[in-house]
C-alpha positions in Angstrom: -11.3 -44.1 49.6 -10.0 -41.6 47.0 -13.5 -41.5 45.5 -15.1 -40.5 48.7 -12.7 -37.7 49.7 -13.9 -35.1 47.2 -17.5 -35.8 48.3 -16.5 -35.4 52.0 -14.7 -32.1 51.2 -17.6 -30.7 49.2 -20.0 -31.8 52.0 -17.9 -30.1 54.7 -17.5 -27.0 52.6 -21.3 -26.8 52.0 -21.9 -27.2 55.7 -19.4 -24.5 56.5 -21.0 -22.2 53.9 -24.4 -22.9 55.5 -23.0 -21.8 58.9 -21.7 -18.6 57.4 -25.0 -17.8 55.7 -26.8 -18.3 59.0 -24.1 -17.1 61.3 -26.3 -14.7 63.3 -28.8 -17.5 64.1 -26.1 -20.1 65.0 -24.2 -17.7 67.2 -27.3 -16.4 69.0 -28.7 -19.9 69.6 -25.6 -21.4 71.0 -24.7 -18.4 73.1 -28.3 -18.0 74.4 -28.6 -21.6 75.7 -25.6 -21.1 77.9 -26.4 -17.6 79.1 -30.1 -18.3 79.8 -29.3 -21.4 81.9 -26.7 -19.5 83.9 -28.9 -16.5 84.6 -32.3 -18.1 85.1 -32.2 -18.6 88.9 -31.5 -14.9 89.3 -34.4 -14.0 86.9 -36.7 -16.2 89.1 -35.6 -14.4 92.2 -36.1 -11.0 90.5 -39.7 -11.8 89.6 -40.5 -12.8 93.2 -38.8 -9.7 94.6 -40.9 -7.5 92.3 -44.2 -8.8 93.5 -43.6 -9.3 97.3 -45.4 -6.8 99.5 -42.8 -6.8 102.2 -39.0 -6.2 101.7 -36.7 -9.2 101.9 -33.1 -9.7 101.2 -31.9 -11.8 98.3 -30.1 -14.4 100.4 -33.1 -14.8 102.7 -35.5 -15.1 99.7 -33.1 -17.7 98.1 -33.1 -19.6 101.3 -36.9 -19.5 101.5 -37.3 -20.7 98.0 -34.8 -23.5 98.6 -36.6 -24.7 101.8 -40.1 -24.6 100.3 -39.5 -25.6 96.7 -36.0 -27.1 96.6 -33.4 -26.5 93.9 -35.9 -26.9 91.2 -37.8 -23.9 92.5 -35.1 -21.7 91.0 -35.5 -23.4 87.6 -39.3 -23.6 87.5 -40.4 -22.8 84.0 -36.9 -23.0 82.7 -37.7 -24.9 79.5 -39.9 -22.0 78.3 -37.1 -19.4 78.1 -34.5 -22.0 77.3 -36.4 -22.8 74.1 -38.3 -19.6 73.4 -35.8 -17.0 74.4 -33.1 -18.8 72.5 -35.2 -18.6 69.3 -36.4 -15.1 70.1 -32.7 -14.0 70.5 -31.9 -15.7 67.2 -34.7 -13.8 65.5 -33.7 -10.7 67.3 -30.1 -10.8 66.3 -31.1 -11.6 62.7 -33.3 -8.5 62.5 -30.6 -6.4 64.2 -27.9 -7.6 61.9 -30.1 -7.3 58.8 -31.0 -3.7 59.8 -27.3 -2.8 60.2 -26.5 -4.4 56.8 -29.3 -2.4 55.2 -27.8 0.8 56.6 -24.3 -0.3 55.4 -25.4 -1.2 51.9 -27.3 2.1 51.4 -24.5 4.0 53.1 -26.7 5.5 55.8 -25.0 6.6 59.0 -21.9 4.7 57.8 -19.2 7.1 59.1 -16.5 5.7 61.3 -17.8 7.5 64.4 -19.3 6.4 67.7 -22.5 8.4 67.0 -23.2 6.5 63.7 -22.3 3.1 65.2 -24.5 3.6 68.3 -27.4 5.0 66.4 -27.5 2.3 63.8 -27.4 -0.3 66.6 -30.2 1.5 68.4 -32.4 1.5 65.3 -31.7 -2.2 64.7 -32.5 -2.9 68.4 -35.8 -1.0 68.2 -36.8 -2.9 65.1 -35.9 -6.2 66.7 -37.6 -5.5 70.0 -40.8 -4.3 68.6 -41.2 -7.2 66.1 -40.1 -9.9 68.4 -42.5 -8.8 71.2 -45.5 -10.1 69.3 -44.1 -13.7 69.5 -42.4 -13.5 72.9 -45.3 -11.9 74.9 -47.3 -15.1 75.5 -44.2 -17.1 76.5 -43.1 -14.5 79.0 -46.6 -14.3 80.5 -46.5 -18.1 81.1 -43.0 -17.8 82.5 -44.2 -15.1 85.0 -47.1 -17.4 85.9 -44.8 -20.3 86.6 -42.4 -18.3 88.6 -45.2 -16.7 90.7 -47.4 -19.8 91.2 -47.2 -19.7 95.0 -47.8 -15.9 95.2 -50.8 -16.1 92.8 -52.2 -19.0 94.7 -51.8 -17.2 98.1 -53.6 -14.1 96.7 -56.5 -16.4 95.9 -56.4 -18.0 99.3 -55.3 -21.3 97.9 -52.6 -23.5 99.4 -50.8 -25.6 96.8 -48.4 -28.5 97.6 -47.3 -29.1 94.0 -47.7 -26.3 91.4 -49.2 -27.2 88.1 -47.0 -27.8 85.1 -46.5 -25.4 82.2 -49.2 -27.0 79.9 -51.7 -26.8 82.8 -50.8 -23.2 83.4 -51.4 -22.4 79.7 -54.7 -24.1 79.8 -55.8 -22.2 82.9 -54.9 -18.9 81.4 -56.9 -19.7 78.2 -59.8 -21.1 80.3 -60.0 -18.0 82.5 -59.2 -15.2 80.0 -59.5 -16.8 76.6 -56.8 -17.1 74.0 -56.2 -13.3 74.0 -55.4 -13.8 77.7 -52.0 -14.9 76.6 -51.3 -11.3 75.7 -52.2 -9.9 79.1 -50.0 -6.8 79.6 -48.9 -6.8 76.0 -48.7 -3.0 75.6 -46.3 -2.8 78.5 -44.4 -5.8 77.1 -44.2 -4.1 73.7 -43.0 -0.8 75.1 -40.5 -2.5 77.4 -39.0 -4.6 74.7 -38.8 -1.8 72.1 -37.2 0.7 74.4 -35.0 -1.8 76.2 -33.6 -3.5 73.1 -33.0 -0.2 71.4 -31.1 1.1 74.4 -29.2 -2.2 74.8 -27.9 -2.3 71.2 -27.3 1.4 71.1 -25.0 1.2 74.2 -23.4 -2.1 73.1 -22.4 -0.9 69.6 -21.3 2.5 70.9 -19.0 0.9 73.5 -17.6 -1.7 71.1 -16.7 1.2 68.7 -15.2 3.1 71.5 -13.1 0.1 72.6 -11.6 -0.6 69.2 -14.1 -2.4 66.9 -14.3 -0.8 63.4 -17.5 -0.6 61.4 -16.7 -3.8 59.5 -16.8 -5.8 62.8 -13.1 -6.3 63.3 -11.9 -5.9 66.9 -8.6 -4.0 67.1 -6.4 -3.3 70.1 -8.2 -1.9 73.1 -7.3 1.7 74.1 -4.4 2.1 76.4 -6.6 3.6 79.1 -8.6 0.3 79.4 -6.5 -2.3 81.2 -8.2 -5.4 79.8 -7.4 -7.8 77.0 -9.4 -7.5 73.7 -10.9 -11.0 74.3 -12.8 -9.6 77.4 -14.3 -6.6 75.5 -17.5 -8.5 74.5 -18.1 -9.5 78.2 -17.5 -6.0 79.5 -19.6 -4.3 76.8 -22.4 -6.9 77.1 -22.5 -6.6 80.9 -22.4 -2.8 81.0 -25.0 -2.4 78.3 -27.2 -5.1 79.8 -27.1 -3.5 83.3 -27.6 0.1 82.3 -30.3 -0.4 79.7 -32.2 -2.7 82.2 -31.9 -0.2 85.0 -33.4 2.5 82.8 -36.5 0.4 81.9 -36.7 -1.5 85.2 -39.7 0.5 86.6 -41.6 -0.4 83.4 -40.8 -4.1 83.9 -41.9 -3.9 87.6 -45.2 -2.4 86.6 -45.7 -5.0 83.8 -45.0 -7.9 86.2 -47.4 -6.5 88.8 -50.2 -5.9 86.2 -49.8 -9.4 84.9 -49.7 -10.9 88.4 -53.0 -9.2 89.4 -54.6 -10.2 86.1 -53.6 -13.9 86.6 -54.8 -13.8 90.1 -58.2 -12.5 89.0 -57.8 -9.3 91.0 -59.2 -5.9 90.0 -57.4 -4.2 87.1 -55.2 -1.3 88.0 -53.9 1.1 85.3 -50.2 1.8 84.7 -50.1 5.0 86.7 -52.2 3.6 89.6 -49.9 0.6 89.8 -46.8 2.7 89.7 -48.2 5.1 92.3 -49.0 2.2 94.7 -45.6 0.6 94.1 -43.9 3.9 95.0 -46.2 4.5 97.9 -45.8 1.0 99.4 -48.3 -1.2 101.2 -48.5 1.1 104.2 -50.2 4.5 103.3 -48.9 5.9 106.6 -45.2 5.1 105.8 -42.9 8.0 105.1 -43.3 9.2 101.5 -39.8 10.3 100.4 -38.3 10.1 97.0 -35.6 7.8 98.2 -38.0 5.4 99.8 -40.2 5.4 96.7 -37.2 4.6 94.4 -36.1 1.9 96.8 -39.5 0.2 96.5 -39.8 0.6 92.7 -36.2 -0.7 92.2 -36.6 -3.6 94.6 -34.8 -6.6 93.0 -32.6 -4.4 90.8 -29.4 -5.8 92.5 -30.2 -9.4 91.6 -31.3 -8.1 88.1 -28.0 -6.4 87.7 -26.1 -9.5 88.7 -28.3 -11.5 86.2 -27.6 -9.0 83.5 -23.9 -9.1 84.1 -24.0 -12.9 83.9 -26.4 -13.3 81.1 -25.3 -10.6 78.7 -21.6 -10.9 79.4 -21.7 -14.6 78.6 -24.1 -14.0 75.7 -21.7 -11.7 73.8 -18.6 -13.6 74.9 -19.9 -16.9 73.4 -21.5 -15.0 70.5 -18.1 -13.6 69.5 -16.3 -16.9 70.1 -18.7 -18.8 67.8 -18.7 -16.0 65.2 -14.9 -16.1 65.1 -14.9 -19.9 64.9 -17.3 -19.8 61.9 -15.2 -17.1 60.2 -12.1 -19.3 60.5 -13.7 -22.4 59.0 -11.9 -23.5 55.8 -13.4 -23.0 52.4 -13.2 -25.4 49.5 -10.6 -24.1 47.1 -11.9 -22.9 43.8 -11.3 -25.1 40.8 -9.1 -24.1 37.9 
């Protein structure tokens, strides 16, 4: 027994050291699984709201989905983001943290100020979003296809009783549009992810600095004017940055989803500005054309998206910090001698 103990200690220490070296990946994966599963039904409702021609309330749409498709209708295509988004987030957080480390090592924008903290986070986010978009675009297109199976079939005049599976959906896209069809709407996807991720990390790191985190990552006491415990700071900052950055790029996401839906349905291509104009104008050309009405149409589904962002990003950063703190507290094998 005494002979196996040192081996066990060394094995545990080696495992702990491996967790430390890959902390960003481990934290992002574990937090992403939980947050993605929790927020997916809201994401599914968001995609449906964005492409519907007539306004409908979220509760009514949820009831319609439940009656026609059952509970699984809210989770159709879940395994795609559950697997891919989790790995995309792991890669995204790795690029983001590596970019921040590069700035720190070279002493760029390393002052203890909110401006430097936010700007470095924004640059890391832009690098992350732009690079990751090349791998995530096909998976998101398939996710949109799965979420909008009934809408796409209706536009083709087809009635489906049971929608095709994910593999079948991929085959149909490739059969109809070729392998490059998996990158339908890529330019909009690239622009959305680059801008959105840059804004997201810009806001998150700026708020974390404002609420007591130093440039080394240590969370201090929250300011007296903010009546929350320091353990809730990740949830608050994640929720606020997720909602606000998403609201800013939401029109771009609506246009992207609509362009992809029309392409998947085999309808005539419409450019970005034509699509945006028609979305703002609405289906009825004779309807009143006021700025408020146009904004209401383009931001249809924002409420459920905001709720999804609060849930997803709040949980994401909460569990990210919990796992990170757990890894930091893991014991190390004492040095010999």
